[in-house]
C-alpha positions as CSV (number, residue, x, y, z in Angstrom):
1,X,130.7,4.2,61.3
2,X,134.4,4.1,62.8
3,X,134.6,3.7,66.7
4,X,131.4,2.4,66.8
5,X,132.1,-1.5,66.9
6,X,129.3,-3.8,67.5
7,X,129.8,-6.8,69.8
8,X,127.9,-10.2,69.4
9,X,126.0,-9.3,72.6
10,X,125.0,-5.8,71.3
11,X,122.0,-6.0,69.0
12,X,122.4,-3.7,65.9
13,X,119.6,-1.5,66.9
14,X,120.8,-1.0,70.5
15,X,122.6,2.4,70.2
16,X,119.6,3.9,68.3
17,X,117.4,2.7,71.0
18,X,119.5,4.4,73.9
19,X,121.5,1.4,75.4
20,X,124.2,3.5,76.9
21,X,127.6,2.0,78.4
22,X,126.0,2.9,81.8
23,X,123.1,0.6,81.1
24,X,125.3,-2.2,80.1
25,X,127.4,-1.8,82.9
26,X,124.3,-1.9,85.4
27,X,123.1,-4.9,83.4
28,X,126.4,-6.6,84.0
29,X,126.2,-5.7,87.9
30,X,122.9,-7.0,88.3
31,X,124.0,-10.3,86.8
32,X,127.1,-10.5,89.0
33,X,124.9,-9.7,92.1
34,X,122.3,-12.2,91.5
35,X,125.1,-14.8,91.1
36,X,126.8,-13.5,94.0
37,X,123.4,-13.7,96.2
38,X,123.2,-17.4,95.1
39,X,126.7,-18.3,96.2
40,X,126.5,-16.3,99.5
41,X,123.3,-17.9,100.4
42,X,125.1,-21.2,100.8
43,X,126.7,-19.7,103.7
44,X,123.6,-17.8,104.9
45,X,124.8,-14.5,103.7
46,X,123.6,-11.9,101.3
47,X,125.9,-10.6,98.3
48,X,126.2,-7.4,100.5
49,X,127.6,-9.4,103.8
50,X,129.7,-11.3,101.8
51,X,131.0,-8.1,100.2
52,X,131.6,-6.6,103.8
53,X,133.6,-9.7,104.8
54,X,136.0,-9.6,101.8
55,X,136.5,-5.9,102.4
56,X,137.5,-6.7,106.0
57,X,139.8,-9.4,104.7
58,X,141.7,-6.9,102.6
59,X,141.3,-4.0,105.2
60,X,141.1,-5.3,108.8
61,X,140.6,-2.8,111.6
62,X,138.1,-0.6,109.9
63,X,135.3,1.4,111.4
64,X,131.9,0.5,110.6
65,X,131.5,3.9,108.8
66,X,134.5,3.1,106.7
67,X,133.4,-0.5,105.9
68,X,129.9,1.1,105.0
69,X,131.6,3.5,102.3
70,X,133.9,0.6,101.0
71,X,130.9,-1.9,100.9
72,X,128.6,0.6,98.9
73,X,126.0,0.6,101.8
74,X,124.9,3.6,104.1
75,X,126.1,3.7,107.6
76,X,122.7,2.7,109.0
77,X,122.5,-0.3,106.7
78,X,126.2,-1.2,107.7
79,X,125.2,-1.1,111.4
80,X,122.6,-3.5,111.0
81,X,124.7,-5.9,109.0
82,X,127.5,-5.6,111.7
83,X,125.2,-6.6,114.3
84,X,124.1,-9.7,112.1
85,X,127.7,-10.7,111.4
86,X,128.9,-10.3,115.1
87,X,126.1,-12.5,116.2
88,X,127.1,-15.1,113.6
89,X,130.6,-14.9,115.0
90,X,132.1,-13.8,111.5
91,X,133.6,-10.4,112.5
92,X,135.1,-9.4,115.8
93,X,135.1,-5.7,117.2
94,X,137.7,-4.2,119.5
95,X,137.9,-0.4,120.6
96,X,140.2,1.7,118.4
97,X,143.5,2.5,120.8
98,X,143.7,5.9,118.9
99,X,139.9,6.7,119.7
100,X,138.3,4.9,122.4
101,X,134.8,6.2,121.4
102,X,134.9,3.9,118.3
103,X,135.3,0.2,117.4
104,X,137.6,-1.5,114.4
105,X,136.2,-4.5,112.8
106,X,138.2,-7.4,111.6
107,X,137.2,-11.2,110.3
108,X,137.0,-13.5,113.1
109,X,138.5,-17.1,112.4
110,X,135.0,-18.1,111.5
111,X,134.8,-15.3,109.1
112,X,138.0,-16.1,107.4
113,X,136.7,-19.7,106.8
114,X,133.5,-18.5,105.3
115,X,135.3,-16.2,102.9
116,X,137.9,-19.0,102.0
117,X,134.7,-21.4,101.3
118,X,133.3,-18.8,99.0
119,X,136.5,-17.9,97.3
120,X,136.4,-20.8,94.6
121,X,132.7,-20.2,93.7
122,X,133.0,-16.2,93.6
123,X,136.1,-17.0,91.1
124,X,134.2,-19.0,89.0
125,X,131.7,-16.1,88.7
126,X,134.3,-13.9,87.4
127,X,135.9,-16.4,85.2
128,X,132.3,-17.2,83.5
129,X,131.9,-13.5,83.2
130,X,135.1,-13.2,80.7
131,X,135.0,-16.7,79.4
132,X,134.5,-15.0,75.8
133,X,137.5,-12.9,76.2
134,X,141.5,-13.7,76.0
135,X,143.6,-13.0,78.8
136,X,144.9,-9.9,77.1
137,X,141.5,-8.5,76.5
138,X,140.8,-9.4,80.3
139,X,143.8,-7.1,81.2
140,X,142.6,-4.3,79.0
141,X,139.0,-4.5,80.5
142,X,140.6,-4.2,84.1
143,X,142.8,-1.6,83.0
144,X,139.8,0.5,81.3
145,X,137.3,-0.1,84.4
146,X,140.0,1.0,86.8
147,X,140.4,4.2,84.7
148,X,136.6,4.7,84.6
149,X,136.4,4.4,88.3
150,X,139.4,6.9,88.5
151,X,137.7,9.4,86.3
152,X,134.3,9.4,88.3
153,X,136.5,9.7,91.7
154,X,138.4,12.8,90.2
155,X,135.2,14.4,89.1
156,X,132.5,14.0,91.7
157,X,129.0,15.1,91.2
158,X,128.5,18.3,93.6
């Protein structure tokens, strides 16, 4: 059928058995998560804790609630995570000068060192994931995934 291309990873009967893009994306996510867990554990972190550190690297000075949203976890989960990261000396918090009732989080020097140590192993996961694609296909994949994300944000479920 036109427009119904089958990749080498997709078995001929998959579409008939309900394998959707959502299911395939979830399988990729789970495989990535497992690999990130393995890599992060070398620094006594979980994949979610590592994700929070990388979010803080890109956006220092976030509240715990903002960090939770950007790290794909609930506020309560993030509160527990921040306590652990503070105890480990990986993040620091300072009062928000614009709102003295809240704290802003950022990476500590130790936290930055941990993120730096994990940068190459995490990049290797991404390289392995796209190893079967050429550079232009990776560019197209990235563009399409960004568009998918944008479409979902523009049309939230009510």
